[in-house]
C-alpha positions as CSV (number, residue, x, y, z in Angstrom):
1,M,0.1,0.1,0.1
2,G,1.2,3.9,-0.8
3,V,0.4,6.9,2.0
4,V,0.2,10.1,1.1
5,R,0.5,12.1,4.0
6,D,-0.6,15.5,2.5
7,G,-4.0,14.3,0.8
8,S,-4.5,18.7,0.3
9,V,-2.4,18.7,-2.7
10,L,-4.5,16.4,-4.5
11,P,-8.1,17.0,-3.2
12,E,-10.0,16.1,-6.0
13,R,-11.2,12.6,-6.5
14,S,-10.5,11.9,-9.8
15,D,-6.4,13.2,-9.2
16,R,-6.5,11.1,-6.5
17,Q,-7.8,7.8,-8.5
18,Q,-5.8,8.7,-11.3
19,L,-2.0,9.0,-9.0
20,A,-3.5,5.6,-7.9
21,A,-3.6,4.2,-11.0
22,K,-0.4,5.3,-11.8
23,L,1.2,4.0,-8.3
24,G,-0.2,0.9,-9.1
25,F,-0.3,-0.5,-5.3
26,S,-3.4,-2.9,-4.3
27,E,-4.3,0.9,-2.0
28,T,-3.3,4.4,-1.7
29,V,-4.2,6.0,1.1
30,F,-4.5,9.9,0.9
31,V,-4.3,11.8,4.4
32,D,-6.7,14.5,4.2
33,D,-6.5,15.3,8.6
34,P,-3.6,13.8,10.2
35,E,-4.4,15.1,13.7
36,R,-8.4,13.4,13.2
37,G,-7.3,11.1,11.1
38,V,-9.5,11.3,8.1
39,I,-8.1,9.2,5.3
40,D,-9.4,8.4,1.7
41,I,-8.4,5.2,-0.3
42,Y,-8.6,4.3,-3.6
43,T,-7.0,1.0,-5.8
44,P,-5.9,1.3,-9.0
45,T,-9.5,1.7,-10.2
46,L,-12.1,2.3,-7.8
47,R,-12.6,4.7,-4.5
48,L,-13.4,2.2,-1.1
49,P,-15.1,3.5,1.5
50,F,-13.0,1.5,4.1
51,A,-10.0,-1.5,3.7
52,G,-8.6,-3.0,6.4
53,H,-5.0,-3.4,5.5
54,P,-4.8,0.2,4.5
55,C,-6.2,1.2,8.0
56,V,-4.0,-1.0,9.9
57,G,-1.0,0.5,8.2
58,T,-2.5,3.8,8.2
59,A,-3.3,3.7,11.8
60,W,0.3,3.2,12.7
61,L,1.7,5.5,10.5
62,L,-0.2,8.4,12.1
63,D,-0.3,7.1,15.8
64,V,-3.8,8.7,16.4
65,P,-7.1,6.8,18.6
66,E,-9.4,6.4,15.4
67,L,-9.4,6.9,11.2
68,V,-12.3,8.3,9.8
69,T,-13.4,6.4,6.7
70,P,-16.1,7.5,4.3
71,A,-17.8,4.1,5.9
72,G,-17.2,5.6,8.8
73,V,-15.1,5.8,12.7
74,V,-12.2,2.7,12.7
75,G,-10.7,2.4,16.2
76,T,-7.5,2.1,16.6
77,R,-4.6,1.5,19.0
78,L,-1.0,0.5,19.2
79,D,0.1,-2.4,20.7
80,G,4.4,-3.4,20.8
81,E,4.6,-4.4,17.6
82,F,1.1,-4.2,16.7
83,S,-1.1,-2.1,14.9
84,W,-5.1,-2.6,15.7
85,I,-7.8,-1.4,14.1
86,E,-11.8,-2.1,15.1
87,A,-14.2,-2.0,12.1
88,R,-17.7,-3.2,11.0
89,A,-18.3,-6.4,8.3
90,E,-21.0,-4.1,6.8
91,W,-18.5,-1.7,5.7
92,V,-16.7,-4.4,3.8
93,P,-17.5,-4.8,-0.5
94,P,-18.9,-8.1,-1.5
95,R,-16.5,-10.8,-1.9
96,T,-16.1,-14.6,-1.8
97,L,-15.1,-16.8,1.1
98,R,-14.2,-19.9,-0.6
99,Q,-12.7,-22.8,1.6
100,Y,-9.9,-25.1,0.7
101,A,-9.5,-28.6,1.7
102,S,-5.6,-27.5,3.0
103,A,-2.8,-24.9,2.7
104,A,-1.3,-26.6,0.3
105,E,-4.4,-26.2,-2.1
106,V,-4.7,-22.2,-1.1
107,D,-0.9,-22.6,-2.2
108,A,-1.2,-24.2,-5.1
109,L,-4.2,-22.1,-6.6
110,P,-3.6,-20.1,-10.0
111,V,-5.0,-16.6,-10.6
112,P,-8.0,-17.2,-11.1
113,P,-10.3,-15.1,-14.1
114,K,-11.3,-11.4,-13.4
115,G,-14.4,-10.7,-12.2
116,E,-15.1,-12.1,-8.8
117,W,-13.4,-11.1,-5.5
118,I,-12.1,-14.3,-3.7
119,Y,-10.7,-14.8,-0.7
120,A,-9.3,-18.4,-0.7
121,W,-8.6,-20.0,2.7
122,A,-8.1,-23.1,4.7
123,W,-7.6,-24.1,8.4
124,E,-3.6,-24.7,9.5
125,D,-5.0,-25.5,12.7
126,E,-8.3,-25.0,13.5
127,A,-8.4,-25.7,17.2
128,A,-5.3,-22.6,17.2
129,G,-7.0,-20.9,15.0
130,R,-4.3,-20.3,11.9
131,I,-5.7,-19.4,8.1
132,R,-4.0,-20.0,5.3
133,A,-5.2,-17.4,2.9
134,R,-4.9,-16.0,-0.5
135,A,-6.6,-13.2,-2.2
136,F,-7.7,-12.5,-5.8
137,P,-9.3,-9.0,-6.5
138,G,-10.5,-9.9,-9.8
139,R,-10.7,-6.2,-10.8
140,D,-8.7,-6.4,-14.1
141,D,-6.7,-3.2,-12.5
142,G,-3.1,-4.8,-12.4
143,I,-3.3,-6.3,-8.9
144,E,-3.8,-10.0,-9.5
145,E,-3.1,-11.1,-6.0
146,D,-3.0,-8.6,-2.5
147,E,-0.9,-9.5,-0.1
148,A,-2.8,-9.0,2.9
149,T,-6.5,-8.0,3.0
150,G,-8.0,-7.0,6.7
151,A,-11.2,-6.3,5.1
152,A,-11.8,-10.6,4.0
153,A,-9.9,-11.3,7.5
154,L,-12.4,-9.1,9.4
155,L,-16.0,-11.0,7.4
156,L,-14.2,-14.4,8.1
157,T,-13.5,-13.9,11.2
158,E,-17.3,-12.6,11.6
159,Q,-18.4,-15.7,9.2
160,L,-16.2,-18.1,12.2
161,G,-17.4,-16.0,15.0
162,R,-13.8,-16.9,16.4
163,A,-9.7,-14.7,16.5
164,L,-8.0,-15.8,13.9
165,N,-3.7,-15.9,12.9
166,V,-3.9,-15.6,8.9
167,T,-0.7,-15.6,7.1
168,Q,-1.7,-14.5,3.5
169,G,0.3,-13.9,0.2
170,R,4.2,-14.5,0.5
171,G,3.6,-14.0,4.5
172,S,1.7,-11.3,5.6
173,Q,0.4,-12.2,9.0
174,I,-3.3,-10.7,10.0
175,L,-4.5,-11.0,13.5
176,T,-8.4,-10.5,14.1
177,A,-10.9,-10.9,17.1
178,P,-14.1,-10.3,17.3
179,Q,-15.9,-7.5,19.5
180,P,-19.0,-7.0,21.3
181,H,-21.5,-5.6,19.1
182,G,-20.9,-6.5,15.8
183,W,-17.3,-4.8,15.9
184,T,-14.1,-6.8,14.9
185,E,-10.5,-6.2,15.8
186,V,-8.1,-6.5,13.0
187,G,-4.2,-6.2,13.6
188,G,-0.6,-6.9,12.4
189,R,3.0,-5.6,11.6
190,V,3.7,-2.7,10.0
191,H,6.8,-2.3,7.8
192,L,8.2,0.9,6.3
193,E,9.3,1.1,3.2
194,R,10.4,4.1,1.5
């Protein structure tokens, strides 16, 4: 993901969309108010009201108590080496959660045809809540596989009703935990690349 720390340099949505397409990241976050945590999120082809992984990373970068997204206010916290957000499943755009028999089967999957957003997953250790997952956005925007997808992990957590430890992509780790009143916590380690 990429972050434009001063979103005021590109206030128009069309300009933001154009930059997000040019950068080619899974998501590009524009920070409109760093003190209040107001953000705007784009893929190379569309604007998102909420996205988990970009919120986890931006929460770490800004170190604010909340992020304000078009979908709603996302609670945030830093805990040691982890950055955490608290969000709602209804904020997540639709996607297919497809379970496979084994982690090896998930690892062997080819990139599916465009058109359907697929979160492929399998238990690595069901008792421990450990999952292997891969995310295929299917948008035809140059992103064939998303390395870390907090929103999809959030949906899976809600579906399964339990805390999860998800290994996704080439090694991203996403931790989740259901919270009271329809909220789900999503967290992970953040690494800054310049």
